[in-house]
N, C-alpha and C positions, 0 to 999 in steps of 0.2 A: 504493500500500499504505499502511496506517496503522500507525504505530509502536506497538508492543505495550507500550511503557513509558510514553509521554505522550499517544498518541492523535493526534498531528499527522501530516500527510501526509509521507512520505518520498520522497527523490529517488533514482531509478533511476541506476545507474552501474556502473563496474568499479573494482576495487582493482588498482593495478599494482605489481609488485615490482621492485626494481632488478636482481635476478638471475634464475637459472632456476627458483628455487623459492619457494613460500610455505609456511611451516611454522608449526604451533602448538607452543609449548613450555610445559610446566607441570610440576606436581608431583602424583603421586597421593596417596591418603590414608595411604599408608604412608612418604610423604617421598621416593619414588623419582622421578627425572626422567622425563618422558613427552614424546613428540615424535610429531607427526602431520602428515604430508605433505597439504597442502590443494589445492595446484596445482602444476603443473610445465610448462616450455617448454623444449624442446630448443634452441631458438634464442635464448633469453634473454628476459627480460621477462615472466614469468608473470603472469596476471592472472585475476581472480575477478569474477563478476558479482554484485550485491548491491544493498541499499539504504541510504541514509544518512539520519538524522534530524539536521537541523542544529540543532534546538531542544535536545534532550538529549544530543546528540553520541554517538549509538549507531549501529553498523553492523550489518546482517544480511547474511550472505554465503551464497551457493549453492555447495556444494561438489560439483564434478562427479567422477564415477568415471572413473578412467584406468587 
C-alpha cells in the first residue's frame, strides 16, 4: 500500500495494546470529550491490523466491527 501522505510504500502489520481495549479519545467541535472503542479482546492484548509508513511516521489502521 502506498502512503497517502508521502507516496512511499507502507509496511503491513498489527498494532498491539497492553490491555483489553484500544480506544480513540478526542474532543468534538463543542469541546465535549469523545471516546470510540476500536478493538477489544476478552483475553487481553487487543490488536488491530494496519499499515505503517516509516518515512513520515503515519499509521493507517483497519477497524473491525465487533
